[in-house]
C-alpha positions in Angstrom: 16.5 -0.4 -6.1 13.5 -2.5 -6.5 11.7 0.1 -4.9 11.3 3.7 -5.2 9.9 4.3 -1.3 9.6 1.3 1.2 5.5 1.9 3.4 5.8 1.7 8.0 2.4 2.4 9.3 0.4 0.5 12.2 -2.8 -1.1 11.2 -4.7 0.8 12.5 -4.2 3.9 10.2 -3.9 1.3 7.4 -7.3 3.4 5.5 -5.1 6.8 5.3 -2.5 5.4 4.3 -3.8 3.4 1.6 -5.0 6.2 0.2 -1.8 7.9 0.0 0.1 4.9 -1.2 -2.4 4.7 -4.0 -2.4 8.0 -5.5 2.1 7.3 -5.2 1.3 3.6 -7.2 -0.5 5.8 -9.0 2.4 8.1 -11.3 4.4 3.9 -11.5 6.2 4.3 -8.2 7.4 1.8 -6.6 6.3 1.2 -3.4 7.1 -1.7 -0.9 3.5 -1.7 1.2 2.3 -4.4 3.2 -0.6 -5.3 2.2 0.6 -4.8 -1.9 3.2 -7.3 -0.8 2.6 -9.3 1.9 -0.7 -10.6 1.4 0.7 -14.1 1.8 1.7 -13.7 5.6 -2.4 -14.1 5.9 -1.9 -17.8 5.0 1.8 -19.0 5.5 1.1 -17.2 8.6 5.3 -17.5 8.8 6.6 -14.7 11.1 9.9 -15.8 9.6 8.6 -15.4 6.0 6.9 -11.8 6.9 10.8 -10.3 8.7 11.9 -11.9 5.5 10.4 -9.3 2.8 10.2 -6.6 4.9 14.1 -7.4 5.0 14.5 -7.1 1.2 11.6 -3.9 1.2 13.8 -1.8 3.7 17.5 -3.1 1.5 15.6 -2.6 -1.9 14.0 1.1 -1.0 15.4 4.3 -1.6 13.1 6.1 0.6 11.6 5.0 3.2 8.0 6.9 4.3 7.4 6.5 8.6 2.9 7.7 9.3 3.8 7.8 13.0 1.2 7.7 15.2 0.7 7.4 19.5 1.0 3.6 19.5 3.4 3.3 16.7 6.6 2.5 18.2 4.1 -0.3 20.2 4.6 -2.2 17.0 7.7 -4.8 16.7 7.3 -4.7 13.4 7.8 -1.1 13.0 10.2 -1.0 15.4 11.4 -3.3 13.1 10.9 -1.3 10.0 12.7 1.7 11.1 15.2 0.5 13.0 16.5 -1.9 9.9 16.1 1.8 7.3 17.4 3.6 9.9 20.8 1.2 9.1 20.7 1.0 5.7 19.2 4.0 4.4 20.2 6.4 7.5 17.8 9.4 8.4 17.8 11.4 4.9 16.2 9.4 3.2 12.9 8.9 5.8 10.0 11.1 5.6 7.7 10.6 8.6 3.5 11.8 8.7 3.2 12.5 11.5 -1.0 11.3 11.8 -1.9 12.8 15.6 0.7 14.7 16.6 2.8 12.5 17.3 6.5 12.9 16.3 10.4 11.3 16.1 13.4 13.4 17.3 15.8 11.8 15.3 14.0 11.7 12.0 12.5 16.0 12.5 15.7 17.7 9.9 15.4 14.7 7.4 11.4 15.7 7.2 8.6 15.5 8.9 4.5 17.2 8.1 1.9 16.9 10.8 -1.5 16.0 9.1 -5.5 15.0 9.4 -6.5 12.2 8.0 -8.4 14.1 5.0 -5.6 15.8 4.0 -4.3 13.1 1.6 -3.2 15.0 -1.8 -1.0 17.6 0.7 0.4 14.5 1.9 1.4 12.8 -1.4 2.7 16.5 -3.0 5.0 16.6 0.1 6.5 13.1 -0.5 6.4 13.8 -4.6 8.2 17.5 -4.1 11.0 15.5 -0.8 11.5 12.7 -2.7 11.9 14.1 -6.9 8.4 12.7 -8.0 7.2 14.0 -10.8 3.6 14.6 -9.7 0.8 14.2 -13.6 -2.2 14.9 -12.6 -4.7 13.5 -10.1 -6.8 10.5 -12.3 -10.1 10.9 -13.3 -13.1 7.7 -14.1 -11.9 7.3 -17.9 -11.5 4.6 -19.3 -9.0 1.8 -18.6 -5.4 2.7 -18.2 -4.5 0.4 -20.3 -0.9 -1.1 -20.0 -1.1 -1.4 -16.2 1.1 -4.5 -14.2 0.7 -3.3 -11.2 -0.8 -6.9 -10.0 -1.4 -8.4 -6.5 -1.0 -12.3 -5.6 -2.8 -14.0 -3.5 -1.6 -17.5 -1.6 -0.6 -18.7 -5.4 -4.3 -18.8 -6.5 -4.9 -15.9 -8.6 -3.5 -12.3 -9.3 -6.1 -8.9 -9.3 -5.0 -6.2 -11.1 -4.2 -3.3 -8.3 -5.1 -0.4 -10.6 -6.4 0.2 -14.1 -7.9 -2.5 -15.4 -11.5 -4.0 -16.5 -10.7 -7.8 -15.0 -13.5 -11.3 -13.9 -12.7 -14.3 -11.8 -14.6 -17.6 -11.1 -14.0 -19.8 -8.8 -14.3 -22.2 -6.0 -12.1 -20.5 -2.5 -12.7 -22.1 0.3 -13.9 -20.4 3.1 -10.5 -18.8 4.5 -9.2 -17.3 1.6 -13.2 -16.0 0.6 -13.5 -14.2 3.8 -9.9 -12.8 2.9 -11.5 -11.7 -0.1 -14.3 -10.4 1.8 -12.9 -8.2 4.4 -9.9 -7.1 2.9 -10.3 -6.2 -1.3 -14.6 -5.0 -1.0 -13.2 -3.1 2.1 -9.6 -1.9 -0.4 -11.2 -1.2 -3.9 -15.1 -0.4 -2.7 -15.9 2.0 -5.6 -14.1 -0.7 -7.7 -15.5 -3.7 -7.7 -18.6 -5.8 -7.1 -18.9 -9.0 -6.4 -21.9 -12.1 -6.4 -22.5 -15.6 -5.3 -23.0 -17.7 -8.6 -23.2 -21.2 -7.2 -21.7 -22.8 -3.7 -19.2 -22.2 -3.1 -18.3 -19.8 -6.3 -17.8 -16.4 -6.2 -17.6 -13.7 -9.5 -16.1 -10.3 -9.4 -16.0 -6.8 -12.0 -13.1 -4.0 -10.8 -15.3 -1.1 -12.6 -13.9 2.1 -13.2 -10.4 2.1 -11.8 -9.5 5.5 -9.6 -6.4 5.1 -11.5 -7.6 5.2 -14.8 -8.0 7.5 -17.7 -4.7 10.7 -17.0 -4.9 12.4 -20.4 
């Protein structure tokens, strides 16, 4: 399989889901996570392309992880993801993480945990044990994790290592793209990236010591 886990969630819960996902990624686990896989959609605005990416993810992932909240089933994309996972993996390969007490009854037997939004490591441990993922000691600040190959591509313009690297970049950015960077990347890597304007339409960043750094 291309991915170990397909993550399905509402955008309103993205901060918590991202923290869980980053912890799992730091172990080397391959994860289909919309923010990291379908970022181009913000530039493309192509729903057909987005659905094709979802289909590829649900087809080529071993497990589905559903972050359930009261508004989960109100999302057409979430319903699509869940239905495809049920069809292609079956309920026995889907775990649900209940964020507010909401549960999907037909997934109860496959594995469910209810959590508060501060219980990141509890959720990570639950997932790791259920899918047989070997967890090492938590990452701590230290030297760069050399050899990481996790990359996120942004509209074909450049790539950003998602963790474990120091990186500099500068160049002209159109207003739309700059907005994407400021709104998403600073939010996503707020502890790791510093931006500064170095000229008209030009920005530079440095990724500081990453959260997924030295694991020795």
